[in-house]
HTML snippet that shows the backbone in 3Dmol.js (N, CA, C, O; Angstrom):
<script src="https://3Dmol.org/build/3Dmol-min.js"></script>
<div id="view" style="width:600px;height:400px;position:relative"></div>
<script>
const pdb = `
ATOM      1  N   UNK A   1     106.981  46.644 102.082  1.00  0.00           N
ATOM      2  CA  UNK A   1     105.444  47.227 102.675  1.00  0.00           C
ATOM      3  C   UNK A   1     104.640  47.058 102.180  1.00  0.00           C
ATOM      4  O   UNK A   1     104.744  47.499 101.035  1.00  0.00           O
ATOM      5  N   UNK A   2     103.085  46.284 102.509  1.00  0.00           N
ATOM      6  CA  UNK A   2     102.105  45.754 102.059  1.00  0.00           C
ATOM      7  C   UNK A   2     101.400  46.864 101.920  1.00  0.00           C
ATOM      8  O   UNK A   2     101.791  47.872 102.510  1.00  0.00           O
ATOM      9  N   UNK A   3     100.337  46.905 101.196  1.00  0.00           N
ATOM     10  CA  UNK A   3      99.605  47.962 100.840  1.00  0.00           C
ATOM     11  C   UNK A   3      98.196  46.983 100.090  1.00  0.00           C
ATOM     12  O   UNK A   3      97.925  45.857  99.673  1.00  0.00           O
ATOM     13  N   UNK A   4      97.344  48.953 100.384  1.00  0.00           N
ATOM     14  CA  UNK A   4      95.763  47.953 100.071  1.00  0.00           C
ATOM     15  C   UNK A   4      96.072  47.788  98.312  1.00  0.00           C
ATOM     16  O   UNK A   4      97.267  47.699  98.030  1.00  0.00           O
ATOM     17  N   UNK A   5      95.413  47.758  97.530  1.00  0.00           N
ATOM     18  CA  UNK A   5      95.086  47.682  95.790  1.00  0.00           C
ATOM     19  C   UNK A   5      94.595  49.096  95.681  1.00  0.00           C
ATOM     20  O   UNK A   5      93.372  49.184  95.574  1.00  0.00           O
ATOM     21  N   UNK A   6      95.161  50.046  95.682  1.00  0.00           N
ATOM     22  CA  UNK A   6      94.577  51.230  95.262  1.00  0.00           C
ATOM     23  C   UNK A   6      93.546  51.194  93.517  1.00  0.00           C
ATOM     24  O   UNK A   6      93.955  50.446  92.629  1.00  0.00           O
ATOM     25  N   UNK A   7      92.537  51.891  93.328  1.00  0.00           N
ATOM     26  CA  UNK A   7      91.465  52.226  92.355  1.00  0.00           C
ATOM     27  C   UNK A   7      92.468  51.106  91.514  1.00  0.00           C
ATOM     28  O   UNK A   7      92.832  49.955  91.272  1.00  0.00           O
ATOM     29  N   UNK A   8      92.555  52.676  91.300  1.00  0.00           N
ATOM     30  CA  UNK A   8      93.932  51.664  89.460  1.00  0.00           C
ATOM     31  C   UNK A   8      94.915  50.952  89.299  1.00  0.00           C
ATOM     32  O   UNK A   8      95.383  50.615  88.212  1.00  0.00           O
ATOM     33  N   UNK A   9      95.530  50.505  90.959  1.00  0.00           N
ATOM     34  CA  UNK A   9      97.141  50.133  91.037  1.00  0.00           C
ATOM     35  C   UNK A   9      97.744  51.489  90.720  1.00  0.00           C
ATOM     36  O   UNK A   9      98.059  51.687  91.894  1.00  0.00           O
ATOM     37  N   UNK A  10      98.019  52.204  90.320  1.00  0.00           N
ATOM     38  CA  UNK A  10      98.919  52.731  89.859  1.00  0.00           C
ATOM     39  C   UNK A  10     100.225  53.178  90.376  1.00  0.00           C
ATOM     40  O   UNK A  10     101.310  53.143  89.796  1.00  0.00           O
ATOM     41  N   UNK A  11      99.809  53.813  92.137  1.00  0.00           N
ATOM     42  CA  UNK A  11      99.566  55.054  93.133  1.00  0.00           C
ATOM     43  C   UNK A  11      99.187  55.732  93.541  1.00  0.00           C
ATOM     44  O   UNK A  11      97.957  55.785  93.515  1.00  0.00           O
ATOM     45  N   UNK A  12      99.982  56.828  94.268  1.00  0.00           N
ATOM     46  CA  UNK A  12      98.924  57.324  94.964  1.00  0.00           C
ATOM     47  C   UNK A  12      98.390  59.300  93.669  1.00  0.00           C
ATOM     48  O   UNK A  12      97.274  59.817  93.616  1.00  0.00           O
ATOM     49  N   UNK A  13      99.344  59.664  93.124  1.00  0.00           N
ATOM     50  CA  UNK A  13      98.524  60.385  92.011  1.00  0.00           C
ATOM     51  C   UNK A  13      97.769  59.628  91.123  1.00  0.00           C
ATOM     52  O   UNK A  13      96.762  60.208  90.716  1.00  0.00           O
ATOM     53  N   UNK A  14      97.934  58.645  90.756  1.00  0.00           N
ATOM     54  CA  UNK A  14      97.198  57.676  89.378  1.00  0.00           C
ATOM     55  C   UNK A  14      95.318  57.575  90.412  1.00  0.00           C
ATOM     56  O   UNK A  14      94.197  57.476  89.912  1.00  0.00           O
ATOM     57  N   UNK A  15      95.707  57.654  91.870  1.00  0.00           N
ATOM     58  CA  UNK A  15      94.686  57.337  92.695  1.00  0.00           C
ATOM     59  C   UNK A  15      93.928  58.818  93.597  1.00  0.00           C
ATOM     60  O   UNK A  15      92.860  58.875  94.206  1.00  0.00           O
ATOM     61  N   UNK A  16      94.440  59.341  93.484  1.00  0.00           N
ATOM     62  CA  UNK A  16      94.067  60.926  93.569  1.00  0.00           C
ATOM     63  C   UNK A  16      93.226  61.446  92.424  1.00  0.00           C
ATOM     64  O   UNK A  16      92.063  61.715  92.727  1.00  0.00           O
ATOM     65  N   UNK A  17      93.702  61.699  90.776  1.00  0.00           N
ATOM     66  CA  UNK A  17      93.302  61.920  89.618  1.00  0.00           C
ATOM     67  C   UNK A  17      91.758  61.699  89.664  1.00  0.00           C
ATOM     68  O   UNK A  17      90.861  62.531  89.527  1.00  0.00           O
ATOM     69  N   UNK A  18      91.661  59.833  89.982  1.00  0.00           N
ATOM     70  CA  UNK A  18      90.350  59.230  89.901  1.00  0.00           C
ATOM     71  C   UNK A  18      89.042  59.540  90.917  1.00  0.00           C
ATOM     72  O   UNK A  18      87.829  59.337  90.976  1.00  0.00           O
ATOM     73  N   UNK A  19      90.112  60.158  91.659  1.00  0.00           N
ATOM     74  CA  UNK A  19      88.767  60.426  93.181  1.00  0.00           C
ATOM     75  C   UNK A  19      88.495  61.701  92.451  1.00  0.00           C
ATOM     76  O   UNK A  19      87.311  61.602  92.132  1.00  0.00           O
ATOM     77  N   UNK A  20      88.997  62.968  91.965  1.00  0.00           N
ATOM     78  CA  UNK A  20      88.668  64.048  91.908  1.00  0.00           C
ATOM     79  C   UNK A  20      88.393  63.562  89.986  1.00  0.00           C
ATOM     80  O   UNK A  20      89.536  63.630  89.535  1.00  0.00           O
ATOM     81  N   UNK A  21      87.898  63.346  89.374  1.00  0.00           N
ATOM     82  CA  UNK A  21      86.593  61.946  88.483  1.00  0.00           C
ATOM     83  C   UNK A  21      85.622  62.201  88.639  1.00  0.00           C
ATOM     84  O   UNK A  21      84.874  62.883  87.938  1.00  0.00           O
ATOM     85  N   UNK A  22      85.368  61.461  90.046  1.00  0.00           N
ATOM     86  CA  UNK A  22      84.232  60.428  91.000  1.00  0.00           C
ATOM     87  C   UNK A  22      83.450  61.342  91.124  1.00  0.00           C
ATOM     88  O   UNK A  22      83.794  62.484  91.430  1.00  0.00           O
ATOM     89  N   UNK A  23      81.780  60.823  90.812  1.00  0.00           N
ATOM     90  CA  UNK A  23      80.423  61.569  91.188  1.00  0.00           C
ATOM     91  C   UNK A  23      80.734  61.233  92.428  1.00  0.00           C
ATOM     92  O   UNK A  23      81.593  60.440  92.812  1.00  0.00           O
ATOM     93  N   UNK A  24      79.658  62.164  93.305  1.00  0.00           N
ATOM     94  CA  UNK A  24      79.768  62.197  94.326  1.00  0.00           C
ATOM     95  C   UNK A  24      79.196  61.301  95.030  1.00  0.00           C
ATOM     96  O   UNK A  24      79.240  61.219  96.257  1.00  0.00           O
ATOM     97  N   UNK A  25      78.604  60.553  94.245  1.00  0.00           N
ATOM     98  CA  UNK A  25      77.793  59.376  95.271  1.00  0.00           C
ATOM     99  C   UNK A  25      79.414  57.796  95.230  1.00  0.00           C
ATOM    100  O   UNK A  25      79.816  57.064  96.134  1.00  0.00           O
ATOM    101  N   UNK A  26      79.753  57.892  94.076  1.00  0.00           N
ATOM    102  CA  UNK A  26      81.072  57.422  94.364  1.00  0.00           C
ATOM    103  C   UNK A  26      82.139  57.580  94.587  1.00  0.00           C
ATOM    104  O   UNK A  26      82.958  56.785  94.126  1.00  0.00           O
ATOM    105  N   UNK A  27      82.573  58.727  95.425  1.00  0.00           N
ATOM    106  CA  UNK A  27      83.421  58.921  96.663  1.00  0.00           C
ATOM    107  C   UNK A  27      83.219  58.805  97.550  1.00  0.00           C
ATOM    108  O   UNK A  27      84.107  58.359  98.276  1.00  0.00           O
ATOM    109  N   UNK A  28      82.003  59.102  98.075  1.00  0.00           N
ATOM    110  CA  UNK A  28      80.688  58.495  99.057  1.00  0.00           C
ATOM    111  C   UNK A  28      80.960  57.023  99.687  1.00  0.00           C
ATOM    112  O   UNK A  28      80.990  56.852 100.905  1.00  0.00           O
ATOM    113  N   UNK A  29      81.221  55.625  98.433  1.00  0.00           N
ATOM    114  CA  UNK A  29      81.055  54.526  98.084  1.00  0.00           C
ATOM    115  C   UNK A  29      82.188  53.924  98.880  1.00  0.00           C
ATOM    116  O   UNK A  29      82.264  52.993  99.681  1.00  0.00           O
ATOM    117  N   UNK A  30      83.225  54.982  98.259  1.00  0.00           N
ATOM    118  CA  UNK A  30      85.272  54.577  98.326  1.00  0.00           C
ATOM    119  C   UNK A  30      84.746  55.410  99.993  1.00  0.00           C
ATOM    120  O   UNK A  30      84.250  54.655 100.829  1.00  0.00           O
ATOM    121  N   UNK A  31      84.818  56.144 100.168  1.00  0.00           N
ATOM    122  CA  UNK A  31      84.812  56.837 101.982  1.00  0.00           C
ATOM    123  C   UNK A  31      83.674  55.348 102.553  1.00  0.00           C
ATOM    124  O   UNK A  31      84.323  54.455 103.097  1.00  0.00           O
ATOM    125  N   UNK A  32      82.584  55.163 102.479  1.00  0.00           N
ATOM    126  CA  UNK A  32      82.237  53.414 102.956  1.00  0.00           C
ATOM    127  C   UNK A  32      83.385  52.708 102.683  1.00  0.00           C
ATOM    128  O   UNK A  32      84.019  53.010 103.693  1.00  0.00           O
ATOM    129  N   UNK A  33      84.229  51.877 101.960  1.00  0.00           N
ATOM    130  CA  UNK A  33      85.100  51.047 101.470  1.00  0.00           C
ATOM    131  C   UNK A  33      86.413  50.917 102.504  1.00  0.00           C
ATOM    132  O   UNK A  33      86.914  50.010 103.168  1.00  0.00           O
ATOM    133  N   UNK A  34      86.673  52.261 102.279  1.00  0.00           N
ATOM    134  CA  UNK A  34      88.085  52.609 103.185  1.00  0.00           C
ATOM    135  C   UNK A  34      87.829  51.991 104.531  1.00  0.00           C
ATOM    136  O   UNK A  34      88.134  50.974 105.155  1.00  0.00           O
ATOM    137  N   UNK A  35      86.800  53.593 104.750  1.00  0.00           N
ATOM    138  CA  UNK A  35      86.469  53.185 106.644  1.00  0.00           C
ATOM    139  C   UNK A  35      86.293  51.234 106.925  1.00  0.00           C
ATOM    140  O   UNK A  35      87.048  50.657 107.707  1.00  0.00           O
ATOM    141  N   UNK A  36      85.412  50.637 106.295  1.00  0.00           N
ATOM    142  CA  UNK A  36      85.589  49.018 105.938  1.00  0.00           C
ATOM    143  C   UNK A  36      86.806  48.565 106.961  1.00  0.00           C
ATOM    144  O   UNK A  36      86.946  48.309 108.157  1.00  0.00           O
ATOM    145  N   UNK A  37      87.621  48.624 105.721  1.00  0.00           N
ATOM    146  CA  UNK A  37      88.677  48.260 105.744  1.00  0.00           C
ATOM    147  C   UNK A  37      89.810  48.804 106.653  1.00  0.00           C
ATOM    148  O   UNK A  37      90.805  48.110 106.863  1.00  0.00           O
ATOM    149  N   UNK A  38      89.676  49.983 107.170  1.00  0.00           N
ATOM    150  CA  UNK A  38      90.155  50.595 108.104  1.00  0.00           C
ATOM    151  C   UNK A  38      90.058  50.353 109.553  1.00  0.00           C
ATOM    152  O   UNK A  38      90.932  50.674 110.358  1.00  0.00           O
ATOM    153  N   UNK A  39      88.627  49.600 109.923  1.00  0.00           N
ATOM    154  CA  UNK A  39      88.078  49.133 110.694  1.00  0.00           C
ATOM    155  C   UNK A  39      88.247  48.293 111.019  1.00  0.00           C
ATOM    156  O   UNK A  39      88.426  48.126 112.225  1.00  0.00           O
ATOM    157  N   UNK A  40      88.322  46.453 109.426  1.00  0.00           N
ATOM    158  CA  UNK A  40      88.507  45.813 109.271  1.00  0.00           C
ATOM    159  C   UNK A  40      89.992  45.360 110.118  1.00  0.00           C
ATOM    160  O   UNK A  40      90.195  44.517 110.992  1.00  0.00           O
ATOM    161  N   UNK A  41      90.750  46.179 109.530  1.00  0.00           N
ATOM    162  CA  UNK A  41      92.209  45.528 109.964  1.00  0.00           C
ATOM    163  C   UNK A  41      92.794  46.337 111.188  1.00  0.00           C
ATOM    164  O   UNK A  41      93.795  45.840 111.705  1.00  0.00           O
ATOM    165  N   UNK A  42      92.272  47.611 111.768  1.00  0.00           N
ATOM    166  CA  UNK A  42      92.300  47.803 113.249  1.00  0.00           C
ATOM    167  C   UNK A  42      92.010  46.895 114.536  1.00  0.00           C
ATOM    168  O   UNK A  42      92.286  46.816 115.733  1.00  0.00           O
ATOM    169  N   UNK A  43      91.339  46.315 113.613  1.00  0.00           N
ATOM    170  CA  UNK A  43      90.337  44.750 114.446  1.00  0.00           C
ATOM    171  C   UNK A  43      91.235  44.021 115.434  1.00  0.00           C
ATOM    172  O   UNK A  43      91.492  43.749 116.607  1.00  0.00           O
ATOM    173  N   UNK A  44      91.700  43.824 113.423  1.00  0.00           N
ATOM    174  CA  UNK A  44      92.050  42.593 113.518  1.00  0.00           C
ATOM    175  C   UNK A  44      93.284  42.615 114.450  1.00  0.00           C
ATOM    176  O   UNK A  44      93.376  41.768 115.338  1.00  0.00           O
ATOM    177  N   UNK A  45      94.554  43.874 114.215  1.00  0.00           N
ATOM    178  CA  UNK A  45      95.188  44.038 115.076  1.00  0.00           C
ATOM    179  C   UNK A  45      95.079  44.314 117.110  1.00  0.00           C
ATOM    180  O   UNK A  45      95.791  44.049 118.078  1.00  0.00           O
ATOM    181  N   UNK A  46      94.106  44.799 116.928  1.00  0.00           N
ATOM    182  CA  UNK A  46      94.143  44.650 118.365  1.00  0.00           C
ATOM    183  C   UNK A  46      93.592  43.664 118.693  1.00  0.00           C
ATOM    184  O   UNK A  46      93.338  43.951 119.863  1.00  0.00           O
ATOM    185  N   UNK A  47      93.050  42.309 118.482  1.00  0.00           N
ATOM    186  CA  UNK A  47      92.323  41.248 118.739  1.00  0.00           C
ATOM    187  C   UNK A  47      93.209  40.657 118.681  1.00  0.00           C
ATOM    188  O   UNK A  47      93.325  39.959 119.688  1.00  0.00           O
ATOM    189  N   UNK A  48      94.641  40.429 117.400  1.00  0.00           N
ATOM    190  CA  UNK A  48      95.661  39.862 117.265  1.00  0.00           C
ATOM    191  C   UNK A  48      95.505  38.892 115.962  1.00  0.00           C
ATOM    192  O   UNK A  48      94.687  38.071 115.547  1.00  0.00           O
ATOM    193  N   UNK A  49      97.143  39.622 115.424  1.00  0.00           N
ATOM    194  CA  UNK A  49      96.606  38.901 113.745  1.00  0.00           C
ATOM    195  C   UNK A  49      97.148  37.571 113.946  1.00  0.00           C
ATOM    196  O   UNK A  49      98.360  37.504 114.152  1.00  0.00           O
ATOM    197  N   UNK A  50      96.687  36.845 113.932  1.00  0.00           N
ATOM    198  CA  UNK A  50      96.751  35.408 113.468  1.00  0.00           C
ATOM    199  C   UNK A  50      95.635  35.317 112.197  1.00  0.00           C
ATOM    200  O   UNK A  50      94.833  36.035 111.600  1.00  0.00           O
ATOM    201  N   UNK A  51      96.210  33.767 112.203  1.00  0.00           N
ATOM    202  CA  UNK A  51      95.272  33.418 110.908  1.00  0.00           C
ATOM    203  C   UNK A  51      93.870  33.136 111.304  1.00  0.00           C
ATOM    204  O   UNK A  51      92.933  33.008 110.517  1.00  0.00           O
ATOM    205  N   UNK A  52      93.819  33.063 112.439  1.00  0.00           N
ATOM    206  CA  UNK A  52      92.571  31.848 113.065  1.00  0.00           C
ATOM    207  C   UNK A  52      92.135  33.062 113.112  1.00  0.00           C
ATOM    208  O   UNK A  52      91.373  33.132 112.148  1.00  0.00           O
ATOM    209  N   UNK A  53      92.150  34.556 113.893  1.00  0.00           N
ATOM    210  CA  UNK A  53      91.351  34.933 113.975  1.00  0.00           C
ATOM    211  C   UNK A  53      90.489  36.001 112.559  1.00  0.00           C
ATOM    212  O   UNK A  53      89.337  36.413 112.423  1.00  0.00           O
ATOM    213  N   UNK A  54      91.959  36.141 111.581  1.00  0.00           N
ATOM    214  CA  UNK A  54      91.916  36.109 110.532  1.00  0.00           C
ATOM    215  C   UNK A  54      90.683  35.807 109.723  1.00  0.00           C
ATOM    216  O   UNK A  54      89.793  36.554 109.316  1.00  0.00           O
ATOM    217  N   UNK A  55      90.892  34.369 109.586  1.00  0.00           N
ATOM    218  CA  UNK A  55      90.009  33.082 109.003  1.00  0.00           C
ATOM    219  C   UNK A  55      88.641  34.086 109.446  1.00  0.00           C
ATOM    220  O   UNK A  55      87.712  34.584 108.812  1.00  0.00           O
ATOM    221  N   UNK A  56      88.981  34.084 110.594  1.00  0.00           N
ATOM    222  CA  UNK A  56      86.916  33.737 111.393  1.00  0.00           C
ATOM    223  C   UNK A  56      86.645  35.165 110.469  1.00  0.00           C
ATOM    224  O   UNK A  56      86.121  35.049 109.362  1.00  0.00           O
ATOM    225  N   UNK A  57      87.063  36.611 111.033  1.00  0.00           N
ATOM    226  CA  UNK A  57      86.625  37.539 110.462  1.00  0.00           C
ATOM    227  C   UNK A  57      86.552  38.137 109.495  1.00  0.00           C
ATOM    228  O   UNK A  57      86.247  39.327 109.423  1.00  0.00           O
ATOM    229  N   UNK A  58      87.015  36.879 107.928  1.00  0.00           N
ATOM    230  CA  UNK A  58      87.145  36.909 107.253  1.00  0.00           C
ATOM    231  C   UNK A  58      85.722  35.789 107.039  1.00  0.00           C
ATOM    232  O   UNK A  58      85.015  36.010 106.055  1.00  0.00           O
ATOM    233  N   UNK A  59      85.513  35.143 107.549  1.00  0.00           N
ATOM    234  CA  UNK A  59      84.212  34.110 107.816  1.00  0.00           C
ATOM    235  C   UNK A  59      82.552  35.266 107.707  1.00  0.00           C
ATOM    236  O   UNK A  59      81.537  35.436 107.031  1.00  0.00           O
ATOM    237  N   UNK A  60      83.107  35.654 108.622  1.00  0.00           N
ATOM    238  CA  UNK A  60      81.612  36.985 108.917  1.00  0.00           C
ATOM    239  C   UNK A  60      81.681  38.030 108.660  1.00  0.00           C
ATOM    240  O   UNK A  60      81.346  38.863 109.502  1.00  0.00           O
ATOM    241  N   UNK A  61      82.301  38.565 106.958  1.00  0.00           N
ATOM    242  CA  UNK A  61      82.816  39.907 106.160  1.00  0.00           C
ATOM    243  C   UNK A  61      82.208  38.732 105.674  1.00  0.00           C
ATOM    244  O   UNK A  61      81.004  38.912 105.855  1.00  0.00           O
ATOM    245  N   UNK A  62      82.356  37.775 105.225  1.00  0.00           N
ATOM    246  CA  UNK A  62      81.038  36.824 104.001  1.00  0.00           C
ATOM    247  C   UNK A  62      79.689  36.180 103.833  1.00  0.00           C
ATOM    248  O   UNK A  62      78.924  35.926 102.903  1.00  0.00           O
ATOM    249  N   UNK A  63      79.748  35.954 105.736  1.00  0.00           N
ATOM    250  CA  UNK A  63      78.404  36.035 105.575  1.00  0.00           C
ATOM    251  C   UNK A  63      77.675  37.684 105.824  1.00  0.00           C
ATOM    252  O   UNK A  63      76.485  37.823 105.540  1.00  0.00           O
ATOM    253  N   UNK A  64      78.217  38.489 106.189  1.00  0.00           N
ATOM    254  CA  UNK A  64      77.064  39.918 105.751  1.00  0.00           C
ATOM    255  C   UNK A  64      77.418  39.728 104.562  1.00  0.00           C
ATOM    256  O   UNK A  64      76.359  39.346 104.064  1.00  0.00           O
ATOM    257  N   UNK A  65      78.255  39.726 103.657  1.00  0.00           N
ATOM    258  CA  UNK A  65      78.423  40.056 101.932  1.00  0.00           C
ATOM    259  C   UNK A  65      77.549  39.584 101.286  1.00  0.00           C
ATOM    260  O   UNK A  65      76.903  40.278 100.501  1.00  0.00           O
ATOM    261  N   UNK A  66      77.218  37.709 101.541  1.00  0.00           N
ATOM    262  CA  UNK A  66      75.597  36.700 101.025  1.00  0.00           C
ATOM    263  C   UNK A  66      74.859  37.628 101.598  1.00  0.00           C
ATOM    264  O   UNK A  66      74.684  38.357 100.622  1.00  0.00           O
ATOM    265  N   UNK A  67      73.878  38.516 103.116  1.00  0.00           N
ATOM    266  CA  UNK A  67      72.947  38.911 103.524  1.00  0.00           C
ATOM    267  C   UNK A  67      72.137  39.804 102.719  1.00  0.00           C
ATOM    268  O   UNK A  67      70.927  39.970 102.563  1.00  0.00           O
ATOM    269  N   UNK A  68      74.147  40.792 101.845  1.00  0.00           N
ATOM    270  CA  UNK A  68      73.589  42.522 101.054  1.00  0.00           C
ATOM    271  C   UNK A  68      73.081  41.810 100.207  1.00  0.00           C
ATOM    272  O   UNK A  68      71.864  41.984 100.140  1.00  0.00           O
ATOM    273  N   UNK A  69      73.707  40.642  99.115  1.00  0.00           N
ATOM    274  CA  UNK A  69      73.257  39.956  98.593  1.00  0.00           C
ATOM    275  C   UNK A  69      71.985  39.890  98.547  1.00  0.00           C
ATOM    276  O   UNK A  69      71.239  40.599  97.871  1.00  0.00           O
ATOM    277  N   UNK A  70      71.757  39.197  99.129  1.00  0.00           N
ATOM    278  CA  UNK A  70      70.217  38.390  99.496  1.00  0.00           C
ATOM    279  C   UNK A  70      68.816  39.343  99.365  1.00  0.00           C
ATOM    280  O   UNK A  70      67.710  38.993  98.951  1.00  0.00           O
ATOM    281  N   UNK A  71      69.321  40.873  99.943  1.00  0.00           N
ATOM    282  CA  UNK A  71      68.934  42.162 100.458  1.00  0.00           C
ATOM    283  C   UNK A  71      68.742  42.513  98.614  1.00  0.00           C
ATOM    284  O   UNK A  71      67.703  42.431  97.959  1.00  0.00           O
ATOM    285  N   UNK A  72      69.738  42.799  98.271  1.00  0.00           N
ATOM    286  CA  UNK A  72      69.843  43.706  97.305  1.00  0.00           C
ATOM    287  C   UNK A  72      68.516  42.852  96.004  1.00  0.00           C
ATOM    288  O   UNK A  72      67.878  43.488  95.164  1.00  0.00           O
ATOM    289  N   UNK A  73      68.420  40.996  96.280  1.00  0.00           N
ATOM    290  CA  UNK A  73      68.353  40.277  95.572  1.00  0.00           C
ATOM    291  C   UNK A  73      66.165  40.593  95.790  1.00  0.00           C
ATOM    292  O   UNK A  73      65.169  40.167  95.206  1.00  0.00           O
ATOM    293  N   UNK A  74      66.408  41.457  96.843  1.00  0.00           N
ATOM    294  CA  UNK A  74      64.527  41.117  96.991  1.00  0.00           C
ATOM    295  C   UNK A  74      64.619  42.272  96.452  1.00  0.00           C
ATOM    296  O   UNK A  74      64.132  42.302  95.321  1.00  0.00           O
ATOM    297  N   UNK A  75      65.162  43.479  96.912  1.00  0.00           N
ATOM    298  CA  UNK A  75      64.629  44.877  96.518  1.00  0.00           C
ATOM    299  C   UNK A  75      64.605  44.748  94.725  1.00  0.00           C
ATOM    300  O   UNK A  75      63.978  45.567  94.054  1.00  0.00           O
ATOM    301  N   UNK A  76      65.163  43.922  94.275  1.00  0.00           N
ATOM    302  CA  UNK A  76      65.609  43.947  93.038  1.00  0.00           C
ATOM    303  C   UNK A  76      66.400  44.988  91.950  1.00  0.00           C
ATOM    304  O   UNK A  76      66.198  45.425  90.817  1.00  0.00           O
ATOM    305  N   UNK A  77      67.565  45.120  93.156  1.00  0.00           N
ATOM    306  CA  UNK A  77      68.348  45.931  93.023  1.00  0.00           C
ATOM    307  C   UNK A  77      69.926  45.286  92.176  1.00  0.00           C
ATOM    308  O   UNK A  77      70.269  44.211  92.667  1.00  0.00           O
ATOM    309  N   UNK A  78      70.527  45.609  91.441  1.00  0.00           N
ATOM    310  CA  UNK A  78      71.703  44.839  90.792  1.00  0.00           C
ATOM    311  C   UNK A  78      72.775  44.589  92.690  1.00  0.00           C
ATOM    312  O   UNK A  78      72.879  45.095  93.807  1.00  0.00           O
ATOM    313  N   UNK A  79      73.229  43.606  91.949  1.00  0.00           N
ATOM    314  CA  UNK A  79      74.352  43.231  92.779  1.00  0.00           C
ATOM    315  C   UNK A  79      76.269  44.264  92.065  1.00  0.00           C
ATOM    316  O   UNK A  79      76.912  44.464  91.035  1.00  0.00           O
ATOM    317  N   UNK A  80      76.283  44.444  92.989  1.00  0.00           N
ATOM    318  CA  UNK A  80      78.083  44.831  92.430  1.00  0.00           C
ATOM    319  C   UNK A  80      79.298  43.328  92.587  1.00  0.00           C
ATOM    320  O   UNK A  80      80.529  43.286  92.576  1.00  0.00           O
ATOM    321  N   UNK A  81      78.498  42.514  92.692  1.00  0.00           N
ATOM    322  CA  UNK A  81      79.613  40.742  93.261  1.00  0.00           C
ATOM    323  C   UNK A  81      78.168  40.038  92.722  1.00  0.00           C
ATOM    324  O   UNK A  81      76.992  40.378  92.853  1.00  0.00           O
ATOM    325  N   UNK A  82      78.526  39.413  92.356  1.00  0.00           N
ATOM    326  CA  UNK A  82      77.967  37.761  92.482  1.00  0.00           C
ATOM    327  C   UNK A  82      78.936  37.249  93.399  1.00  0.00           C
ATOM    328  O   UNK A  82      78.515  37.080  94.543  1.00  0.00           O
ATOM    329  N   UNK A  83      79.988  36.997  93.203  1.00  0.00           N
ATOM    330  CA  UNK A  83      80.454  36.721  94.513  1.00  0.00           C
ATOM    331  C   UNK A  83      82.027  37.262  95.586  1.00  0.00           C
ATOM    332  O   UNK A  83      82.707  38.087  94.975  1.00  0.00           O
ATOM    333  N   UNK A  84      82.532  36.926  96.859  1.00  0.00           N
ATOM    334  CA  UNK A  84      82.746  37.293  97.313  1.00  0.00           C
ATOM    335  C   UNK A  84      84.608  37.860  96.634  1.00  0.00           C
ATOM    336  O   UNK A  84      85.335  37.000  96.138  1.00  0.00           O
ATOM    337  N   UNK A  85      85.068  39.294  96.743  1.00  0.00           N
ATOM    338  CA  UNK A  85      86.757  39.054  95.800  1.00  0.00           C
ATOM    339  C   UNK A  85      87.367  38.850  96.894  1.00  0.00           C
ATOM    340  O   UNK A  85      87.493  39.698  97.778  1.00  0.00           O
ATOM    341  N   UNK A  86      87.780  37.756  96.928  1.00  0.00           N
ATOM    342  CA  UNK A  86      88.789  37.622  98.696  1.00  0.00           C
ATOM    343  C   UNK A  86      89.864  37.523  97.442  1.00  0.00           C
ATOM    344  O   UNK A  86      89.394  37.778  96.333  1.00  0.00           O
ATOM    345  N   UNK A  87      91.588  37.095  97.536  1.00  0.00           N
ATOM    346  CA  UNK A  87      92.465  36.679  97.986  1.00  0.00           C
ATOM    347  C   UNK A  87      92.740  35.561  98.273  1.00  0.00           C
ATOM    348  O   UNK A  87      93.629  35.075  97.573  1.00  0.00           O
ATOM    349  N   UNK A  88      92.245  34.802  99.197  1.00  0.00           N
ATOM    350  CA  UNK A  88      91.686  34.696  99.935  1.00  0.00           C
ATOM    351  C   UNK A  88      91.325  33.231 100.615  1.00  0.00           C
ATOM    352  O   UNK A  88      91.620  33.135 101.806  1.00  0.00           O
ATOM    353  N   UNK A  89      90.762  32.166 100.031  1.00  0.00           N
ATOM    354  CA  UNK A  89      89.748  31.394 100.487  1.00  0.00           C
ATOM    355  C   UNK A  89      90.343  30.655 101.581  1.00  0.00           C
ATOM    356  O   UNK A  89      89.668  29.848 102.219  1.00  0.00           O
TER     357      UNK A  89
END
`;
const viewer = $3Dmol.createViewer("view");
viewer.addModel(pdb, "pdb");
viewer.setStyle({}, {cartoon: {color: "spectrum"}});
viewer.zoomTo();
viewer.render();
</script>
């Protein structure tokens, strides 16, 4: 069974423990991240899980991420990631 990497990578009990220890802002951020992943994967399944569709979606997400980094720079805010965190390039 394929799984998405969890925060600690140590399974559900460790993940739940880490969630309980998070500040409210971190918990909200996790909700955004998880729902983004749910949306992306459900969209991929809806349109057809092909390499072409996945590559197109990844390219679109990477463009959006770059625009977010530029806006953070414009505002003088830190970027959480200087580059995309991908396993597929």
